[in-house]
C-alpha positions as CSV (number, residue, x, y, z in Angstrom):
1,P,30.8,97.7,66.3
2,P,29.7,101.1,68.0
3,S,33.3,102.0,70.1
4,V,32.5,102.2,74.4
5,P,33.6,105.7,76.2
6,P,37.0,105.3,78.0
7,P,35.3,105.0,82.0
8,P,36.2,108.4,84.2
9,G,39.2,109.6,85.4
10,P,39.9,110.1,89.4
11,P,38.7,113.3,90.1
12,A,40.8,116.0,89.5
13,R,42.7,117.4,92.9
14,G,43.3,121.3,93.4
15,S,47.0,122.2,92.8
16,L,49.4,121.5,95.4
17,S,50.1,124.4,98.1
18,L,50.9,125.6,101.3
19,H,48.6,126.3,104.6
20,R,50.1,129.4,105.3
21,A,47.8,129.7,108.7
22,Y,49.1,126.5,109.8
23,L,52.6,127.3,109.5
24,R,51.8,130.6,111.5
25,S,50.2,128.8,113.9
26,P,51.7,127.4,117.2
27,L,52.2,124.1,116.3
28,G,53.0,124.9,112.9
29,L,56.0,126.3,114.9
30,L,56.4,123.8,117.1
31,R,56.8,121.8,114.5
32,L,59.3,123.4,113.0
33,G,61.7,123.6,116.8
34,Q,61.2,119.9,117.2
35,L,62.0,118.4,113.5
36,A,65.2,121.2,114.4
37,L,66.1,119.7,117.8
38,G,64.9,116.4,116.6
39,A,67.2,116.5,113.6
40,A,69.8,117.6,115.8
41,F,69.5,114.8,118.4
42,W,69.3,111.7,116.0
43,V,72.7,113.8,114.1
44,T,74.3,114.4,116.8
45,V,74.0,110.2,118.0
46,A,75.0,108.8,114.5
47,A,78.5,111.6,114.2
48,H,79.8,109.6,117.3
49,R,80.6,105.7,118.6
50,Y,77.8,105.0,120.4
51,E,77.0,101.4,122.0
52,G,74.1,99.2,123.9
53,A,70.9,101.5,124.7
54,A,72.1,104.4,122.4
55,H,71.6,102.1,119.6
56,F,67.3,103.0,120.6
57,A,67.7,106.0,121.9
58,L,68.6,106.5,117.7
59,F,65.6,104.2,116.7
60,A,63.2,106.0,119.2
61,A,64.6,109.5,117.4
62,V,64.3,108.9,114.0
63,L,61.1,107.0,114.2
64,V,59.7,110.6,116.4
65,W,61.5,112.5,114.2
66,L,60.3,110.6,110.3
67,L,56.3,110.5,111.8
68,T,57.0,114.3,112.9
69,L,58.1,115.0,109.1
70,A,54.9,113.0,107.7
71,L,52.8,115.4,109.9
72,F,54.2,118.4,109.3
73,G,54.0,118.3,104.7
74,L,51.1,116.3,105.3
75,S,49.5,119.7,107.5
76,L,51.8,122.1,105.6
77,L,50.1,120.6,102.2
78,G,46.5,120.2,103.6
79,R,46.3,117.3,103.0
80,W,45.9,114.9,105.6
81,E,42.5,113.9,104.5
82,L,44.4,111.9,102.0
83,V,45.5,109.2,104.8
84,P,42.9,106.6,105.3
85,W,41.0,106.6,108.6
86,L,43.2,109.1,110.4
87,G,42.5,112.1,107.9
88,S,39.2,112.3,109.0
89,R,40.4,112.6,113.3
90,W,43.5,115.0,112.4
91,L,44.0,116.7,115.5
92,L,43.8,114.1,117.7
93,T,46.2,111.4,115.2
94,N,48.5,115.1,116.1
95,L,47.0,114.6,120.0
96,V,48.3,111.6,120.3
97,H,51.8,111.1,118.0
98,D,52.7,113.8,120.4
99,L,51.9,112.7,123.9
100,A,52.7,109.0,123.2
101,L,55.1,108.5,120.8
102,G,56.7,112.1,121.1
103,V,57.5,112.9,124.6
104,G,57.9,109.4,125.9
105,L,60.1,108.1,123.7
106,Y,62.2,111.3,123.3
107,A,61.9,110.9,127.2
108,A,63.5,108.2,127.3
109,A,66.3,108.8,124.9
110,T,66.9,112.1,126.5
111,G,67.3,109.8,130.1
112,I,69.4,106.6,127.6
113,M,71.4,110.0,126.5
114,G,71.8,111.4,130.3
115,H,72.9,108.3,131.3
116,K,75.4,107.4,129.5
117,A,76.6,111.2,129.6
118,R,76.7,110.3,133.6
119,Q,79.2,107.5,132.5
120,R,81.7,109.2,130.7
121,S,82.5,112.0,133.2
122,Y,85.6,110.8,134.3
123,C,86.4,112.0,130.5
124,N,86.0,115.2,130.6
125,L,88.9,116.1,133.5
126,P,91.1,118.5,132.5
127,G,94.6,116.6,130.9
128,Y,92.7,113.7,129.3
129,S,94.2,112.3,126.3
130,Q,91.6,109.6,125.3
131,H,88.8,110.3,123.0
132,C,85.8,111.8,125.4
133,L,81.9,110.9,124.1
134,Y,80.9,113.2,127.0
135,G,80.5,116.2,125.1
136,A,77.9,114.0,123.1
137,Y,75.9,112.6,125.1
138,L,75.3,115.8,127.0
139,S,74.2,117.6,124.4
140,A,72.1,114.7,122.4
141,S,70.6,114.2,126.0
142,I,69.9,118.4,126.5
143,C,68.4,118.5,122.9
144,G,66.3,115.5,123.8
145,G,64.9,117.2,126.7
146,I,64.3,120.7,124.8
147,T,61.7,118.6,121.9
148,A,60.2,116.5,124.8
149,C,59.4,119.4,126.2
150,L,57.9,121.0,122.9
151,Y,56.0,117.7,121.5
152,L,54.7,118.7,125.6
153,F,53.5,121.7,124.6
154,S,52.1,120.7,121.2
155,G,49.9,118.4,123.2
156,L,48.7,120.2,125.2
157,Y,48.5,123.3,122.7
158,C,46.1,119.9,120.5
159,L,43.9,118.9,123.9
160,S,43.2,122.4,125.1
161,R,41.4,122.5,121.4
162,R,39.8,119.0,122.0
163,W,38.7,120.4,125.6
164,R,37.1,123.7,123.8
165,D,35.2,121.3,120.9
166,Q,37.7,122.3,117.9
167,R,37.8,119.7,115.6
168,D,41.2,121.5,113.4
169,I,44.9,121.8,114.3
170,I,44.9,125.4,113.8
């Protein structure tokens, strides 16, 4: 019997290359800052003993950081069209991520860590001999506040592009 030819394979995709224009754009630079300061926030919290609401702050920071890493990676490689449904709305996806998740969760995490730093402010006195978490909580609070501002700036950047009826992130 004659052999049947195999079915055609999936269409070949181009090779992976960096989308350098994105890396030099305001959004790309803001994403790098968000990733660096977000990592500083959650590493500072995770490296010290934490309890209570700090668990939520750590969860929120890691969740937003991982989502930001995914957005950054897909945007840097120019592969956002691979994300079903969201890829065709990439500017809106970045906008919602920045304003709802980034600003919202980092503001909450910053408030939690600021409150914990205020609760531990007594141990910042000279001569206090016990282990003090005030510095760690204050550092995390400062990193979280700056990170929330970076998410606000990137959200406003995406919003301004949307208002100008632009559909791309660059």
